[in-house]
C-alpha positions as CSV (number, residue, x, y, z in Angstrom):
1,M,0.0,0.0,0.0
2,A,1.3,3.4,-0.9
3,H,2.2,5.8,1.9
4,V,0.1,8.9,2.4
5,L,2.3,11.9,1.7
6,P,1.6,15.7,2.0
7,S,0.3,17.3,-1.2
8,G,2.2,20.1,-2.8
9,G,6.0,20.1,-2.7
10,G,8.4,17.2,-2.2
11,K,8.5,15.8,-5.7
12,A,12.3,16.4,-5.8
13,L,12.7,14.3,-2.7
14,I,13.1,10.6,-2.2
15,N,9.9,8.7,-2.8
16,V,9.6,6.0,-0.1
17,D,7.4,3.9,-2.4
18,D,10.0,3.8,-5.1
19,T,13.1,3.2,-3.0
20,A,15.4,0.3,-2.1
21,L,18.2,0.4,0.5
22,L,21.5,-1.3,-0.5
23,L,24.0,-1.9,2.3
24,L,27.3,-3.0,0.9
25,D,30.2,-4.6,2.8
26,H,29.6,-3.3,6.3
27,Q,32.2,-5.9,7.5
28,A,34.1,-6.3,10.7
29,G,37.5,-6.4,9.1
30,L,36.9,-3.5,6.8
31,F,35.7,-1.4,9.8
32,Q,39.2,-1.5,11.2
33,T,40.5,0.5,8.2
34,V,37.9,3.3,8.4
35,K,39.3,6.6,9.5
36,D,37.0,9.3,8.1
37,I,34.3,8.6,10.7
38,T,34.2,6.7,14.0
39,V,33.1,3.1,13.6
40,A,30.6,3.7,16.4
41,E,28.9,6.5,14.5
42,L,29.0,4.5,11.3
43,R,27.4,1.5,12.8
44,A,24.8,3.6,14.6
45,N,23.8,5.2,11.3
46,V,23.6,1.9,9.5
47,V,21.3,0.7,12.3
48,A,19.1,3.8,11.9
49,L,18.8,3.1,8.1
50,A,17.9,-0.5,8.7
51,R,15.3,0.5,11.2
52,I,13.6,3.1,9.1
53,A,13.6,0.8,6.1
54,T,12.0,-1.9,8.2
55,L,9.4,0.4,9.6
56,L,8.4,1.9,6.2
57,K,8.7,-1.4,4.4
58,V,11.6,-0.4,2.1
59,P,13.4,-3.4,0.5
60,V,16.9,-3.9,1.8
61,I,19.6,-5.8,0.0
62,T,22.9,-6.7,1.6
63,T,26.1,-8.2,0.4
64,A,29.7,-8.9,1.6
65,S,33.1,-8.9,0.0
66,V,34.9,-12.2,0.8
67,P,33.2,-12.5,4.3
68,D,35.2,-15.7,5.1
69,G,38.5,-13.8,4.5
70,P,40.1,-10.8,6.3
71,N,37.3,-8.5,5.4
72,G,35.2,-10.4,8.0
73,P,31.5,-10.9,8.5
74,L,28.7,-8.4,8.1
75,M,27.8,-6.4,11.2
76,P,25.0,-8.5,12.9
77,E,22.8,-5.4,13.6
78,I,21.7,-5.4,10.0
79,A,20.0,-8.8,10.3
80,E,18.7,-7.8,13.7
81,F,17.0,-4.5,12.7
82,A,16.2,-5.4,9.1
83,P,15.2,-9.1,9.3
84,H,13.5,-8.7,5.8
85,A,16.9,-7.9,4.2
86,V,18.0,-10.1,1.3
87,F,21.6,-11.2,1.4
88,V,23.2,-11.8,-2.0
89,P,26.6,-13.6,-1.9
90,R,29.3,-12.7,-4.3
91,Q,31.9,-14.8,-6.1
92,G,34.9,-12.5,-5.3
93,E,33.7,-9.5,-7.3
94,V,34.9,-6.2,-5.8
95,N,32.1,-4.4,-7.6
96,A,28.7,-5.9,-6.5
97,W,27.2,-4.8,-9.8
98,D,29.5,-7.3,-11.6
99,N,27.5,-10.0,-9.9
100,E,24.5,-11.0,-11.9
101,A,22.5,-12.3,-9.0
102,Y,23.0,-9.0,-7.1
103,V,21.9,-6.9,-10.1
104,N,18.9,-9.2,-10.5
105,A,18.0,-8.8,-6.8
106,V,18.0,-5.0,-7.2
107,R,15.9,-5.1,-10.3
108,E,13.4,-7.5,-8.8
109,T,12.5,-4.9,-6.1
110,G,10.9,-2.9,-8.9
111,K,12.3,0.3,-7.4
112,K,14.1,3.0,-9.4
113,T,15.7,4.9,-6.5
114,L,18.6,3.3,-4.7
115,I,20.0,4.5,-1.4
116,M,23.5,3.1,-1.0
117,A,25.9,2.9,1.9
118,G,28.9,0.7,2.6
119,V,32.6,0.3,3.3
120,W,34.7,1.5,1.6
121,T,32.7,4.4,0.2
122,G,35.2,5.0,-2.7
123,V,35.1,1.4,-3.8
124,C,32.2,-0.8,-2.4
125,V,29.7,2.0,-2.8
126,M,31.3,4.0,-5.6
127,F,31.6,1.1,-8.2
128,P,28.0,-0.2,-8.0
129,A,26.6,3.4,-7.6
130,L,28.3,4.4,-10.9
131,D,27.0,1.3,-12.7
132,A,23.5,1.7,-11.2
133,K,23.4,5.3,-12.3
134,A,24.5,4.3,-15.8
135,A,21.7,1.7,-15.8
136,G,19.1,4.4,-15.2
137,F,18.6,4.3,-11.5
138,N,18.4,7.4,-9.2
139,V,21.3,6.9,-6.8
140,Y,21.9,8.4,-3.3
141,A,25.1,7.7,-1.4
142,V,24.8,8.0,2.4
143,M,28.2,9.3,3.4
144,D,28.0,9.0,7.2
145,A,26.7,5.3,6.9
146,S,29.8,4.6,4.9
147,G,33.5,4.9,5.5
148,D,36.9,5.3,3.8
149,P,40.5,4.8,4.9
150,T,41.3,8.5,5.0
151,E,39.5,11.8,4.8
152,F,41.4,12.6,1.6
153,V,39.9,9.5,0.0
154,S,36.4,10.5,1.3
155,R,36.8,14.0,-0.3
156,T,37.8,12.6,-3.6
157,T,34.9,10.0,-3.4
158,L,32.5,12.8,-2.7
159,A,33.8,14.8,-5.7
160,R,33.4,11.8,-8.0
161,F,29.9,11.1,-6.8
162,T,28.8,14.7,-7.6
163,Q,30.5,14.6,-11.0
164,A,28.6,11.4,-11.9
165,G,25.2,12.7,-10.8
166,I,25.1,10.5,-7.7
167,V,23.5,12.4,-4.8
168,P,25.5,12.5,-1.6
169,T,23.4,12.6,1.6
170,S,23.4,11.8,5.3
171,T,21.5,9.3,7.5
172,N,19.5,12.0,9.2
173,V,18.4,13.5,5.8
174,V,17.4,10.1,4.4
175,I,15.2,9.5,7.5
176,C,13.6,12.9,7.0
177,E,13.0,12.4,3.3
178,L,11.4,9.0,3.9
179,H,9.5,10.3,6.9
180,R,8.0,13.5,5.3
181,T,5.1,14.0,7.7
182,W,4.5,13.6,11.4
183,R,0.9,12.5,10.5
184,R,2.2,9.0,9.9
185,P,0.9,6.4,12.3
186,E,4.5,5.4,12.9
187,A,5.5,8.9,14.0
188,A,6.6,7.9,17.6
189,E,8.7,5.0,16.2
190,I,10.3,7.3,13.7
191,A,11.1,9.9,16.4
192,E,12.9,7.1,18.3
193,I,15.0,6.3,15.2
194,Y,16.1,9.9,14.9
195,T,17.7,9.6,18.3
196,V,20.0,6.8,16.9
197,A,21.3,8.9,14.0
198,T,21.2,12.2,16.0
199,P,21.6,11.4,19.7
200,N,21.0,14.9,20.8
201,Y,17.4,14.7,19.5
202,R,16.8,12.5,22.6
203,A,17.3,15.7,24.7
204,V,14.8,17.5,22.6
205,M,12.2,14.8,23.1
206,E,12.9,14.7,26.9
207,S,12.7,18.4,27.3
208,Y,9.4,18.5,25.4
209,Q,7.9,15.6,27.5
210,N,9.1,17.3,30.7
211,A,7.5,20.6,29.7
212,K,4.2,18.8,29.1
213,R,4.3,17.2,32.5
214,V,5.1,20.5,34.2
215,G,2.3,22.2,32.3
216,S,-0.2,19.5,33.2
217,S,0.8,19.6,36.9
218,D,0.4,23.5,37.0
219,K,-3.1,23.2,35.5
220,Q,-4.1,20.6,38.1
221,Q,-2.8,22.8,40.9
222,A,-4.6,25.8,39.5
223,A,-7.8,23.8,39.4
């Protein structure tokens, strides 16, 4: 069933009903090489993406680069928070788009907008993102749910994304674009997901809840 979205603007934003989330090579060994973001932040942002995708019924496809080798296994949180995720094994291909089963899995979702994140950003995300863009997909790269070995590599990756027409974005922005309106029945659960990607939002929620309690108490005393 299509989600109810506000009328008017927003046609330039991500359409939740035409989107798939591709999580590429978030592996324990590769995490040890990431230097442009803390691994704790990276993992938290991947969890937030997995949770919002699950809540809003966005297809999730995962894959891993030689998981039985030094790159290591996928972070287990993905399976925990996106149990509907489809894992596509590869046969050693660095570029997931070189794997026919992977491309078929993406096409079988029927979605034309792909949100991608992975490790390394400049390889595991970049290569399939370029190929998917060339194949006619709208592609977004979630920079803070991905990681590179140095900040220099991250900057050159970002430049190449923009030159190729791939849209760089962040976890919080993806959540907002998929969310779109607080009139959703899942609004309370979405607010909780925001606190994963943006921990300080927890303080905003707590301040608001406390102010409501104080206001209610003052009214009762006045009565």
